[in-house]
C-alpha positions as CSV (number, residue, x, y, z in Angstrom):
1,M,2.9,-28.1,60.2
2,V,5.9,-27.9,58.0
3,L,4.1,-29.1,55.1
4,L,0.8,-26.7,55.7
5,A,3.6,-24.0,56.1
6,A,5.1,-24.5,52.6
7,V,1.8,-24.5,51.0
8,G,1.1,-21.2,52.8
9,F,4.4,-19.5,51.7
10,S,3.5,-20.9,48.1
11,T,0.5,-19.0,47.7
12,K,1.9,-15.5,48.0
13,A,3.1,-15.3,44.2
14,V,-0.2,-16.5,43.0
15,L,-1.8,-13.9,45.2
16,V,0.3,-11.0,44.2
17,K,-0.5,-11.8,40.4
18,L,-4.1,-12.0,40.8
19,A,-3.7,-8.5,42.9
20,Y,-1.7,-6.9,40.1
21,A,-4.3,-8.2,37.4
22,H,-7.0,-6.8,39.5
23,S,-5.5,-3.1,39.3
24,T,-2.9,-1.6,36.9
25,E,-2.6,1.2,39.6
26,V,-1.0,-0.9,42.2
27,D,2.7,-1.5,42.4
28,A,5.0,-3.6,44.6
29,I,5.7,-1.3,47.5
30,T,1.6,-0.5,47.9
31,L,1.0,-4.2,47.7
32,M,3.7,-5.2,50.4
33,T,2.6,-2.2,52.6
34,L,-0.9,-3.6,52.6
35,R,0.1,-7.1,53.3
36,M,2.4,-6.0,56.1
37,L,0.0,-3.5,57.7
38,F,-2.6,-6.6,58.1
39,A,-0.1,-9.1,59.2
40,L,1.2,-6.1,61.6
41,P,-1.1,-6.5,64.4
42,F,-0.7,-10.5,65.0
43,F,3.2,-9.8,64.9
44,L,2.7,-6.6,67.2
45,G,0.6,-8.7,69.6
46,V,3.0,-11.5,70.0
47,A,6.0,-9.0,70.6
48,L,4.0,-7.2,73.4
49,W,3.1,-10.7,74.8
50,L,6.6,-11.6,75.2
51,Q,7.5,-8.6,76.8
52,S,4.9,-9.0,79.3
53,Q,6.4,-12.6,80.2
54,R,8.7,-12.2,83.1
55,H,10.3,-15.6,82.5
56,I,11.2,-14.8,79.1
57,P,14.0,-12.5,79.1
58,S,13.6,-9.3,76.9
59,P,16.5,-8.2,74.1
60,G,18.3,-5.2,75.2
61,R,18.1,-1.9,73.0
62,R,21.2,-3.1,70.8
63,E,19.9,-6.5,70.4
64,L,16.5,-5.3,69.4
65,A,18.4,-2.7,67.0
66,L,20.1,-5.6,65.3
67,I,17.0,-7.7,65.2
68,A,15.2,-4.8,63.3
69,A,17.8,-4.4,60.8
70,L,18.1,-8.0,60.2
71,G,14.1,-8.0,59.8
72,M,14.1,-5.1,57.3
73,M,17.0,-6.7,55.4
74,G,15.2,-10.2,55.1
75,F,11.5,-9.1,55.3
76,Y,11.5,-5.8,53.9
77,L,14.0,-5.6,51.2
78,A,13.9,-9.0,50.0
79,G,10.1,-8.8,49.8
80,F,10.0,-5.7,48.0
81,L,12.6,-7.0,45.4
82,D,10.4,-10.4,45.0
83,F,7.1,-8.2,44.7
84,A,8.6,-5.9,42.0
85,G,10.1,-9.0,40.3
86,L,6.4,-10.5,40.1
87,A,5.0,-7.8,38.0
88,Y,7.2,-8.8,35.1
89,I,7.4,-12.9,35.4
90,P,5.1,-15.8,35.9
91,A,4.5,-16.8,39.7
92,G,5.9,-20.5,39.0
93,V,9.4,-19.1,37.3
94,E,9.4,-16.7,40.5
95,R,9.2,-19.5,43.0
96,L,11.7,-21.7,41.2
97,I,14.1,-18.8,41.2
98,L,13.5,-17.7,45.0
99,F,13.6,-21.4,46.2
100,L,17.6,-21.1,45.1
101,Y,18.6,-19.3,48.1
102,P,19.7,-22.4,50.3
103,T,22.4,-23.1,47.4
104,M,23.5,-19.3,47.9
105,V,23.7,-19.9,51.6
106,V,26.3,-22.7,50.8
107,M,28.2,-20.6,48.5
108,F,28.2,-17.6,50.6
109,S,29.1,-19.7,53.4
110,S,32.2,-21.2,51.6
111,L,33.1,-17.5,50.4
112,F,32.9,-15.8,54.0
113,Y,33.6,-18.5,56.5
114,R,35.8,-20.7,54.1
115,R,33.7,-23.8,54.6
116,P,34.6,-26.3,51.8
117,I,32.2,-27.3,49.5
118,S,31.8,-31.1,49.0
119,A,31.7,-32.7,46.1
120,G,28.3,-33.8,46.8
121,E,27.1,-30.0,47.3
122,A,28.9,-28.9,44.1
123,G,26.9,-31.7,42.2
124,A,23.8,-30.5,43.9
125,L,24.6,-26.6,42.9
126,V,25.3,-27.6,39.5
127,L,22.1,-29.4,39.1
128,S,20.0,-26.5,40.7
129,Y,21.2,-23.9,38.2
130,L,20.9,-26.4,35.3
131,G,17.4,-26.5,36.5
132,I,17.1,-22.6,35.8
133,A,18.4,-22.9,32.5
134,V,16.2,-25.5,31.5
135,V,13.4,-23.7,32.7
136,F,14.3,-20.3,30.8
137,M,14.9,-22.6,27.6
138,Q,11.4,-23.0,27.6
139,P,9.5,-20.5,25.3
140,Q,7.9,-18.0,27.9
141,E,4.9,-15.8,27.5
142,T,6.8,-12.5,29.2
143,V,8.6,-10.4,26.7
144,L,12.2,-10.9,27.0
145,P,13.4,-7.7,28.5
146,R,10.9,-7.8,31.0
147,L,11.4,-11.7,31.6
148,W,15.3,-10.8,32.7
149,L,14.2,-7.8,34.5
150,G,12.1,-9.7,36.7
151,A,14.1,-12.9,37.0
152,S,17.0,-10.4,38.1
153,L,14.8,-8.7,40.6
154,V,13.8,-12.1,42.0
155,F,17.2,-13.3,41.9
156,A,18.4,-10.5,44.0
157,S,15.4,-11.1,46.4
158,A,17.1,-14.6,47.0
159,V,20.7,-13.4,47.6
160,V,19.5,-11.0,50.0
161,F,17.3,-13.3,51.7
162,A,20.5,-15.8,51.9
163,L,22.6,-13.4,53.6
164,Y,19.8,-12.6,56.0
165,L,19.7,-16.1,57.0
166,M,23.3,-16.4,57.3
167,L,23.4,-13.2,59.6
168,S,20.4,-14.1,61.5
169,G,21.2,-17.4,63.0
170,A,22.8,-16.6,65.9
171,R,20.5,-14.0,66.8
172,M,17.4,-16.1,66.4
173,R,19.1,-18.7,68.7
174,R,19.6,-16.2,71.2
175,S,16.4,-14.6,70.9
176,G,14.2,-17.6,70.1
177,S,12.7,-18.2,66.8
178,I,9.3,-16.7,67.7
179,A,10.4,-13.7,69.4
180,F,12.8,-13.0,66.8
181,T,10.1,-13.3,64.0
182,A,7.9,-11.1,66.0
183,Y,10.4,-8.3,66.4
184,A,12.0,-8.8,62.8
185,M,8.5,-8.5,61.4
186,T,7.3,-5.7,62.8
187,A,10.5,-3.9,62.1
188,A,10.1,-4.7,58.3
189,S,6.2,-3.6,58.5
190,I,7.3,-0.3,59.8
191,A,9.8,0.1,57.0
192,A,7.4,-0.7,54.2
193,V,4.7,1.8,55.6
194,V,7.7,4.6,55.8
195,H,8.8,3.8,52.0
196,F,5.2,4.0,51.0
197,S,4.4,7.0,52.6
198,L,7.6,8.8,51.4
199,S,6.9,7.6,47.6
200,H,3.0,7.6,47.3
201,P,0.2,10.0,48.2
202,L,-2.7,8.6,50.5
203,S,-4.9,8.3,47.1
204,A,-2.9,5.5,46.0
205,L,-4.7,3.3,48.3
206,N,-7.8,4.2,46.6
207,L,-8.1,0.4,45.3
208,P,-10.7,-2.0,44.2
209,L,-12.0,-4.2,47.1
210,E,-10.7,-7.5,45.6
211,V,-7.0,-5.9,45.8
212,Y,-7.7,-5.5,49.9
213,A,-9.1,-9.0,50.1
214,L,-6.1,-10.4,48.2
215,T,-3.6,-8.8,50.7
216,L,-5.6,-9.9,53.5
217,L,-5.3,-13.3,52.4
218,M,-1.3,-12.6,51.8
219,A,-1.1,-11.5,55.4
220,I,-2.9,-14.4,56.9
221,V,-2.6,-17.4,54.7
222,S,1.1,-16.8,53.3
223,T,2.7,-14.6,56.0
224,V,1.6,-15.1,59.6
225,V,0.1,-18.6,59.8
226,P,2.8,-20.3,57.9
227,A,5.7,-18.1,59.9
228,F,4.4,-19.6,63.4
229,L,3.7,-23.0,61.6
230,M,7.1,-23.3,60.3
231,H,8.9,-22.6,63.4
232,A,6.7,-24.9,65.4
233,G,7.4,-27.7,63.0
234,I,11.2,-27.1,63.0
235,H,10.9,-27.3,66.9
236,R,9.7,-30.7,66.7
237,I,11.5,-32.3,63.7
238,G,14.6,-30.1,63.0
239,A,15.7,-28.0,60.5
240,S,16.9,-30.5,57.8
241,P,13.5,-32.7,57.7
242,A,12.1,-29.4,57.6
243,S,13.8,-28.1,54.5
244,I,13.1,-31.3,52.7
245,I,9.5,-31.0,53.3
246,G,9.4,-27.3,52.6
247,S,10.8,-28.4,49.0
248,T,7.1,-29.0,48.0
249,G,6.6,-25.3,48.0
250,P,7.4,-24.5,44.5
251,V,5.4,-27.7,43.0
252,V,2.3,-26.1,44.6
253,T,3.0,-23.0,43.3
254,L,3.3,-24.4,39.8
255,F,0.0,-26.2,40.2
256,L,-1.7,-23.2,41.6
257,A,-0.2,-20.8,38.9
258,W,-1.3,-23.3,36.2
259,L,-4.9,-23.6,38.0
260,L,-5.7,-19.9,38.8
261,L,-3.5,-17.9,36.3
262,D,-3.4,-20.0,33.5
263,E,0.3,-20.1,33.5
264,S,1.9,-22.8,31.1
265,L,3.1,-26.2,32.5
266,G,5.1,-27.9,30.1
267,M,7.6,-30.8,30.2
268,A,10.6,-28.7,30.1
269,Q,9.4,-26.6,33.2
270,L,8.5,-29.9,35.1
271,A,12.0,-30.9,34.3
272,G,13.6,-27.9,35.3
273,A,11.5,-27.7,38.2
274,A,12.4,-31.4,39.4
275,M,16.2,-30.8,38.8
276,I,16.1,-27.5,41.2
277,L,14.1,-29.1,43.7
278,A,16.4,-32.2,43.6
279,G,19.6,-30.2,43.8
280,V,18.2,-27.8,46.9
281,T,17.1,-31.2,48.4
282,L,20.3,-32.7,48.4
283,V,21.9,-29.3,49.6
284,G,19.6,-29.4,52.3
285,R,20.4,-32.9,53.1
286,S,24.1,-32.3,52.9
287,A,23.9,-29.2,55.2
288,G,21.9,-31.4,57.8
289,N,24.4,-34.0,57.8
290,K,27.3,-31.5,58.6
291,G,25.4,-30.2,61.3
292,K,25.2,-33.4,63.1
293,Q,28.9,-34.1,62.8
């Protein structure tokens, strides 16, 4: 389940790049809004089903408001920054930058909660960010200013998502992961629709059929299905093994980007990707070991 979820999540960047290629008129918030609108019925359905189950306690208004705020932070804001960054950088590079978020959780935990960073974690952090440096040392097809803009947007997305994970942990345990995801994604979908309606005319939805097909795939293959698969998998094997299995995601993105987008896959990029994967995996193992102590 976790492996299938990782593969599903990994297709998002490639589908976004394909959608951009099909229309010069489409932008980040339009793509994200269509994706969320297609996904919304599934999450809304789960939320309504949970409300109807008497044996499952429903969160109060204050709890729902907090979940909604976290959902808009983790799925709307982080998602928008990611989609915006993908307009400027290759899908493979985007996935590698985004995959750094577990290292940011470790650093933020040390900064805000005074949790010491072990020598092993410090080495893993250095290895991860050296991997990013190696990837950027390879000549990129993107013009340099656009490359840095895109990389900065995706890095900001990873920072926001890391903060979301830190803040949402207690709420998720209290509400249950499935309920939390359903309510949070519903709030994020509404936020995306409001953003689009305030910034775009309705005529902006006059897009090629291929864009709608790709956003439907994004909603189902890279949003709804992997979200529930990941939670079901974590429930069965635990978060630490799941994070290690999930490290296959960037590899899948690199392969799909090479296969479908003709993105380069040189030795420097593969070496940098290996360093990032190794560093993030070591961070995940260390976090798992701390949780067992």
